C-alpha positions as CSV (number, residue, x, y, z in Angstrom):
1,M,32.5,221.3,35.1
2,E,31.9,221.2,31.4
3,F,28.6,220.1,29.7
4,G,28.4,218.8,26.1
5,V,26.1,220.3,23.5
6,D,24.1,217.0,23.4
7,L,23.4,217.2,27.1
8,L,22.3,220.9,26.9
9,L,20.0,220.1,24.0
10,I,18.3,217.3,26.0
11,L,17.9,219.6,29.0
12,F,16.5,222.3,26.7
13,A,13.8,219.9,25.4
14,V,13.0,218.7,29.0
15,A,12.6,222.3,30.1
16,A,10.3,223.2,27.2
17,F,8.0,220.3,28.0
18,A,8.1,221.0,31.7
19,G,7.4,224.7,31.1
20,M,4.3,223.8,29.1
21,V,3.0,221.3,31.8
22,D,3.8,223.7,34.6
23,S,2.0,226.7,33.1
24,I,-1.1,224.5,32.7
25,A,-1.2,222.4,35.9
26,G,2.0,222.9,37.9
27,G,4.5,220.1,38.7
28,G,7.2,221.0,36.2
29,G,9.8,220.4,38.8
30,L,8.8,216.7,38.8
31,I,10.2,216.6,35.3
32,T,13.2,219.0,35.5
33,I,14.8,218.2,38.9
34,P,15.4,214.5,38.0
35,A,16.8,215.6,34.7
36,L,19.2,218.0,36.4
37,L,20.3,215.3,38.8
38,W,20.9,213.0,35.8
39,A,23.1,215.7,34.4
40,G,25.5,215.1,37.2
41,I,25.1,218.2,39.4
42,T,24.6,218.2,43.2
43,P,21.1,218.2,44.7
44,A,21.5,221.8,46.0
45,Q,22.6,222.9,42.5
46,A,19.7,221.1,41.0
47,L,17.2,222.9,43.2
48,A,18.9,226.2,42.6
49,T,19.2,225.8,38.9
50,N,15.6,224.6,38.7
51,K,14.5,227.9,40.3
52,L,16.3,229.8,37.7
53,Q,14.7,228.1,34.7
54,G,11.3,227.9,36.5
55,S,11.4,231.6,37.2
56,F,11.6,232.4,33.4
57,G,8.7,230.0,32.6
58,S,6.4,231.3,35.4
59,L,7.2,234.9,34.4
60,T,6.3,234.2,30.8
61,S,3.0,232.6,31.8
62,S,2.3,235.5,34.2
63,I,2.9,238.1,31.5
64,N,0.6,236.3,29.1
65,F,-2.2,236.1,31.6
66,I,-1.8,239.8,32.6
67,R,-1.8,241.0,29.0
68,K,-5.0,239.1,28.3
69,G,-6.7,240.6,31.3
70,Y,-6.9,237.5,33.5
71,V,-4.8,239.0,36.3
72,D,-4.5,242.6,37.7
73,P,-1.2,242.7,39.6
74,R,-2.3,245.8,41.5
75,D,-5.0,243.6,43.1
76,M,-2.3,241.1,44.3
77,V,0.3,243.4,45.9
78,L,-0.1,242.1,49.4
79,A,-0.2,238.5,48.3
80,I,2.9,239.0,46.2
81,V,4.8,240.6,49.1
82,L,3.9,237.9,51.6
83,T,4.6,235.1,49.1
84,F,8.0,236.6,48.4
85,A,8.7,236.8,52.2
86,G,7.5,233.3,52.9
87,S,9.6,231.8,50.0
88,A,12.8,233.7,51.0
89,L,12.4,232.5,54.6
90,G,11.8,228.9,53.5
91,T,14.9,228.9,51.3
92,V,17.0,230.1,54.1
93,L,15.6,227.6,56.6
94,V,15.9,224.6,54.2
95,Q,19.7,225.0,54.3
96,M,19.6,224.5,58.1
97,L,16.8,222.1,58.8
98,D,15.8,218.6,57.7
99,A,12.9,218.6,55.2
100,S,12.4,214.8,55.3
101,I,9.1,215.2,57.3
102,L,7.5,216.9,54.4
103,L,8.4,214.0,52.1
104,K,6.3,211.8,54.3
105,I,3.3,214.1,54.4
106,L,3.2,215.5,50.9
107,P,2.0,212.4,48.9
108,A,-1.2,212.2,51.0
109,L,-1.8,215.9,50.6
110,L,-1.4,215.8,46.9
111,I,-3.8,212.8,46.6
112,L,-6.4,214.7,48.5
113,I,-5.9,217.6,46.1
114,A,-6.4,215.3,43.2
115,L,-9.6,213.9,44.7
116,Y,-10.9,217.4,45.3
117,F,-10.4,218.5,41.8
118,L,-11.8,215.2,40.5
119,F,-15.0,215.2,42.4
120,S,-15.8,218.8,43.4
121,P,-18.6,220.3,41.3
122,R,-17.4,223.8,42.0
123,V,-14.2,223.5,40.0
124,G,-15.0,224.7,36.5
125,D,-15.2,227.8,34.3
126,I,-17.5,229.8,36.6
127,D,-16.5,231.7,39.8
128,A,-17.9,230.2,43.0
129,H,-18.4,231.6,46.5
130,Q,-15.5,233.5,48.2
131,I,-15.1,232.4,51.8
132,I,-12.2,234.6,53.0
133,S,-10.9,238.1,52.1
134,K,-8.0,238.6,49.8
135,S,-6.0,240.1,52.7
136,V,-6.5,237.0,54.8
137,F,-5.6,234.9,51.8
138,A,-2.3,236.7,51.4
139,F,-1.3,236.2,55.0
140,T,-2.3,232.5,55.1
141,A,-2.1,230.9,51.6
142,G,0.3,233.4,50.1
143,F,2.9,233.3,52.9
144,G,2.3,229.6,53.8
145,I,2.6,228.2,50.3
146,G,5.4,230.6,49.5
147,F,7.3,229.3,52.5
148,Y,6.6,225.7,51.4
149,D,7.9,226.5,47.9
150,G,11.1,228.0,49.3
151,F,11.6,225.1,51.8
152,F,10.7,222.2,49.6
153,G,8.7,222.8,46.4
154,P,6.9,219.9,44.7
155,G,3.2,220.6,44.1
156,T,3.3,224.3,44.8
157,G,1.3,225.1,41.7
158,S,-1.4,222.6,42.8
159,F,-1.5,224.1,46.3
160,F,-1.9,227.6,45.0
161,S,-4.6,226.5,42.5
162,I,-6.7,224.8,45.1
163,A,-6.3,227.7,47.5
164,F,-7.6,230.2,44.9
165,V,-10.5,227.9,44.0
166,A,-11.5,226.8,47.5
167,L,-10.8,230.0,49.4
168,L,-11.5,232.8,46.9
169,G,-14.0,231.0,44.7
170,F,-12.0,231.5,41.5
171,N,-12.8,229.5,38.3
172,M,-10.1,227.2,37.1
173,T,-8.7,229.5,34.4
174,K,-8.6,232.5,36.7
175,A,-7.0,230.4,39.5
176,T,-4.3,229.1,37.1
177,A,-3.6,232.7,35.9
178,H,-3.2,234.0,39.5
179,T,-1.3,230.9,40.5
180,K,1.4,231.7,37.9
181,V,2.0,235.2,39.4
182,L,2.5,233.9,42.9
183,N,4.5,230.9,41.5
184,F,6.9,233.3,39.8
185,T,7.1,235.4,43.0
186,S,8.1,232.4,45.1
187,N,10.5,231.0,42.5
188,F,12.2,234.4,42.2
189,A,12.5,234.9,45.9
190,S,14.0,231.4,46.3
191,L,16.3,232.0,43.4
192,V,17.7,235.2,45.0
193,M,18.6,233.2,48.1
194,F,20.2,230.4,46.1
195,I,22.3,232.9,44.1
196,A,23.5,234.3,47.4
197,G,24.6,230.8,48.3
198,G,26.4,230.3,45.0
199,E,24.5,227.2,44.0
200,V,23.2,228.1,40.5
201,V,24.8,226.3,37.5
202,W,24.4,229.2,35.1
203,I,25.0,227.6,31.7
204,I,22.5,224.9,32.3
205,G,20.0,227.3,33.9
206,A,20.3,229.7,30.9
207,V,19.7,226.9,28.3
208,M,16.8,225.5,30.3
209,A,15.3,229.0,30.8
210,V,15.0,229.4,27.1
211,G,13.2,226.1,26.8
212,S,11.0,226.9,29.7
213,L,10.0,230.3,28.1
214,I,8.9,228.5,24.9
215,G,7.0,225.8,26.8
216,A,5.3,228.4,29.0
217,Q,4.1,230.4,26.1
218,I,2.4,227.4,24.6
219,G,0.9,226.2,27.8
220,S,-0.5,229.5,29.0
221,H,-2.2,230.1,25.6
222,M,-3.7,226.6,25.8
223,V,-5.2,227.4,29.2
224,M,-6.8,230.6,28.0
225,K,-8.3,228.8,25.0
226,V,-9.5,225.6,26.6
227,G,-10.0,226.5,30.3
228,A,-11.1,224.1,32.9
229,R,-11.5,221.2,30.4
230,L,-7.7,221.2,30.1
231,V,-6.6,222.4,33.6
232,R,-8.8,220.2,35.8
233,P,-7.7,216.8,34.4
234,L,-4.0,217.8,34.2
235,L,-4.1,219.0,37.9
236,V,-5.5,215.6,38.9
237,V,-2.9,213.7,36.8
238,T,0.0,216.0,38.0
239,S,-0.9,215.7,41.7
240,I,-1.1,211.9,41.5
241,A,2.1,211.6,39.4
242,I,4.0,213.7,42.0
243,S,2.6,211.6,44.8
244,I,3.6,208.3,43.1
245,K,7.1,209.6,42.5
246,L,7.6,210.8,46.1
247,I,6.3,207.5,47.4
248,I,8.7,205.5,45.1
249,D,11.6,207.7,46.1
250,Q,11.0,207.2,49.8
251,Y,9.7,203.6,49.9
252,G,10.9,202.0,46.6
253,S,13.6,199.9,48.2
254,T,11.3,198.7,51.0
255,I,8.5,197.8,48.5
256,S,11.1,195.9,46.4
257,Q,12.3,194.0,49.5
258,Y,8.7,193.0,50.4
259,W,8.0,192.0,46.8
260,D,11.1,189.8,46.8
261,Q,10.1,188.1,50.0
262,M,6.6,187.5,48.7
263,Q,8.1,185.9,45.6
264,V,10.1,183.6,47.8
265,W,7.1,182.7,49.9
266,T,4.8,182.0,47.0
267,G,7.5,180.4,44.8
């Protein structure tokens, strides 16, 4: 399959914007996956190619945060290993099992996350109380959210962020920085599994990877400069936006039918 220069330029711009949003609040896949499907590739290819471009963006953000001292990778070895294992397992299983049940549960979970960040007084620029050890965090949140990202994906950044804030007591900037490291880990693990299955569209993935790199550079620098004032509202908006899109994807036709019936009854 051949792709025109105009299409590739559009996908480049989409990836740049998504990379910026993803490095700040997560949810970049909400932007890139529909664009990839619009480009005419299969759903499996869209998921695989999205992991390729997303890996570059999350890697760029991670490097920026590490260089600025927000993250020490040596302190995250166990979480990185278990996140990688969980994501790889999830990617293998998603090719054998029906993930539709997650589509029904996810909108409610994301709305709860949005409400948490909106109303919790703990979510800010100051570290709060840690309630579990980092080892327990690695085995639970690291492996569990990594598995979810490999199996399905939308909202992974939001889930990691709320886990770092609620379980380890991190402030928003620190949570976002650590989220990017584990997000890259889960993206890369899933990408490896998709490459083994031959699903990646390399030309599109390469073009979007460059865009994602640029967007992630911009977004990660914004987080370090502005902190919770930027991350908190964007996490709320992103979580709600993903929820709305998933609800429309699942129930849009049903809602439309009910609306048409109401128009008939009231007309």
